[in-house]
N, C-alpha and C positions, 0 to 999 in steps of 0.2 A: 424590663423585668428585673434586671440587676438592682436597680434603685429601690425596688419594692420587696426584695428578698432579704431576710434576716436569718442567718443560720439555715435551718431547714423549713422555714415558714415564709410564705409569700402573702403579702397584703397589698391590695390595690383598690382603687375606687373607679366607678363608672357613673356617667351622668344619667343613664336610663337603663331600662331592662335590656334593650337590644344591644347596647354597648357592653352590658354586663355579661350577657350570653356569649358575645364575641370574645370577650376577655377570657372567660372560662375555657372556650374552645382553643384559643391561641396558647394559653398557658399549658393546657393538657397536651397539646401537640408538641410544645417545646420540651416538656419534661419527658414525653415518650421518645423524642429524638435522642435523649440521653439514656434511654432504657430505664427510665424511672417512672413510677406511677404515682401521681398526686392523689392524696386522699384527705379526708377530714375537711371537706369543703363546707363553708358556711357563708351565707349572704343574707342581707336584710330584705332581699327580694325573693318572693316565692316563685316568681317566673323563672329566675335563674336557678333556684334550687330544684325545680321540676326537671331541668335539663341534666341535672347531676344524678347518676345512678345511685340508688339507695345505699348500696354498700360503700360508696365513696363519700357519703355525707358525714358530717360531724355527728358524733353519737347523740342520742336523745332528740333527734329532729323528727317532729311529727308535723307534716304540712297541713294536716287537718286541724291542728291546734292554732288558736289565735296568737299564741306566744311562741317565739323562737328562743332557743337557749342563749345563755350568756357564756362567753368564753374569755379566758385570759389572753391578752395580747401584749407582749412585752411587759408583763407585770401589771397592766391595767385590765380591768374587767370591762369587756365590750358587750353591751346588750344589743343584739341584732334587731329586736323588735322596735326599740326606741331610737336606735342608732346613736347611742350615747356611751361615753366612758364613765366608769365609776370606780370607786376604791372599796376594797374589802379588807380593812386592816385587821390584824390579829390582836385581840384584846389581851393585855398583860394579865398574867395570873396573879393570884393572891401571894405576893412575895414582898420582902422588904425592898424598898426603893434604894438602889445604889447606882453608882456610875456604870457599873457593868450591866445591870438589868435595864437601865434607861437606854444605853446604847443599843442593846438588843431590841428594845421596842422601836427605836427610831429606824433601825434597819428593816423593819417589817413594812415600812411605807416606801414603795418604789414609785417615784414620780419623775420619769425621764423628760417630760416636756414642761415641767414646772407649773402644773395647774394649781398646786397647793403650796407654792413657794413661801407665802407668809407663814403657813403652819410649819413647814420644814425649817424655816429660818429661826423660829422660836426654839426649836430643839437644838439647833446648832449653837445658838447663843447660850443656852443652858449648859451645853457640854463645855463651851469655852469658859464659862464661869466656874464650872467644876474643876477644870484644869488650873485656872488662875488661883483657886483656893487650895491647890496642892492636895486634893483628895485622892486617896487610894481607890482601887477598883471596888472594894467591898466595904468601904467606910459608910456609915449611915450619913444621910444628907442633913445639913443644918435645916432648921425649921423654915427659913425663908426659901431656900432652894426646894425643899420638900413640898411646900405649898405650890410653887410654880410648876413643878413636875406633875403633881396631882392634877392641876388645872389642864396641863397638856394632855394627860391621859383622858380627861373628860372630853376634850376636843377631839381626841383620836377616835373615841366611840361614835362621835357625831359625824365623822368623816364619811361614813357609809351612806349618809343621806345626800351627799353631793353628787351631781351628775353634770357632765360637760358634753355639749353637743359635738359630735365628731365632724360633721360636715361644716366647712368654712363658709359656704354659701347657702342661701335659702333654697330649699327644695321646691321645685315646681314654680319658681319665681322668674324663670327665663334666664338668659345670659346677662350678667351685669354689663353695663356700658362703661363702667370704670371700676378699677380695683386699686386700692392703696394699702400700703403697709404703714402702720403707725406704731412707733416705739416710744414708750414713756420711760425715762430714766430718772431716778431719784435716789437720795441718800439720807441717812440719819446718823446719829452718833454710834448706833449699834450695828447697822447693816446698810448695804446699798445693792441696787439691782436694776433690772429693766424688764418690761413686759411688752410683747408685740401683739398687734391685732391686725386682722384683715378687714378692711372697710370696703364694702361693695355698694355701688349705686346702680339701681335698676332703671329700666326705661320709663317706668311710671313715676320716677323721682324718689321713691322710698329707699332707705338705706339700711343695711344690716352690718353688724360687726360681730366678729368671732375671735376668741383668743387663739393665737398660734402657739406661743410658748413664752416662757420667762426664765430668767437666770438671776441668781442672787448670791451675794457673798457676805460673810460676817466681817465687820470692820476689824482692822488689825488691833492688837492689844496696845501698841504704841499710839500715842496721841497723834491724830491726823485731823486737820481742820475740815470743816464741813465743805467748803468749796473744793478741796482736793478729793474728798469722798464723792462729791458730785461729778467731778471729772472722771473718777474711776467708774462711776455708774454709766457715764456717757460712753466710755470705752466698751463696757459690756453691751450697752445699747447698740453701738455700731456693729459689734460682732454678731449680735442677735439679728440685726437688720440684714447683714451680709448673708448670714446663714438662711434666714427666712426667704430672702430674695432668690438664693440659689436652689433651695430645696423645693419650693412650691412649683408645681407644674402648671402654673397659671400666669397669664400675661399681666404683670403688675405695672401700672402706669406711673406710680409715684411712691416714694418712700420718705416719710417724715419722722424725724427723731425729736421728741419733745423734752425740754429740760426747763426747770424753773430757776436756773442759775445763770445770771448775766456774766459771772466770771467764766463759766464754761463757754458761753457764746463768744466772749472776748478772746479766750485762749485759742479756740479752734479756728478763728478767723484771722489769726496772726501767725507769724513764722515761729516754728517750734524752737529754733535756736536762740530766740530772744528770751527764753525763760530758763529757770533753774531745772536741774535734771528730772525731778519728780514730774513736773508739769510737761517739760519738753518731751520726755519719753512717751507719755500718754497722748499728747497732741500728735506726736509722730506716728502713733498707731492709728489715729483717727483720720488724719489728713489725706493719706493715699486714697482712701475711699471717698472722703468728703469732697475732694477736688474733682471727682468724676461728675459732680452735679453741674459742672460747667459744660459737659459734653452731652448733648441730647442723643437720644436713641436714633439709630440709623433709619428704622422704620417700625411700624406697628408690630410686624412679625417678630422682631427681636426684643420686644419690650419685656418678655419674661426673663431675659438675661441682662437687662439693662438696669444697673443699680444706680439710682439717682437720689442719694440721701441729702437732706438739708436740715439744719438745726433751726428750731424756732423756740421762742420763750413761751412759757405758760405759767399761770399762777403767780405766787409771790416771787419777788426777786431777791436773790442772795448773791 
């Protein structure tokens, strides 16, 4: 329960209605043991909600209605009916575009798991350009920056049409026979980052994929070569793979980190002390985890905690 509790909210998942009812009963008993009464229950299962007293349900729940309400969960909007995450951004008012007003608009988008990292990254690059041009908080933006910010506002309005499936596995498809974490790391002159997916293979042979999370960074203002930025992206990719492997309560059989840089592959497969400080430091962050790929899991029961990353090449080579 501790891993599923944030401040005064508890969020967890169950594979079916029976397990969901059991989870509700266990959580209620646990809170009652601390002389606390849990309220505002919400589930995408009407079977579970029928077990919850009416006064303890989240507001505006009508079990006779085909639609269940949407609630905010850590800044994201969760639709119980479709079991999806969505965003409800705040549209900027009719005001002059300045660095101050733009920063206020970017703060309205809370994306803890990085579902819209490319969109967020555009705003960070815009802010970086504003600082590089030495603009004050309330200075009017130059025409070029003003057009880019206006385009970002247009995309912000369209963000409400995006929905992300919450469940990482296909519902009613049975238990997957294999689960893999795949992380893709890449870089450009303006930014670098990584995104992780869970790949499930089922008994009938079909495969499903779902995004877990992503992380991204703006490239530093000083000139850094693309291969070095690719290595920085690989570090983020490794951190994301470690985090995803630890946080998922699922038995993961394999972890693959993809990069399109042969330089990165060469660096991580050699001794860190052979390189200059920039490369050596980042290779040193990767290798303690990467070396674990030589040690297989003790047994299937421990596979959920066995982190077995390995780097492979994809796409064009740099």
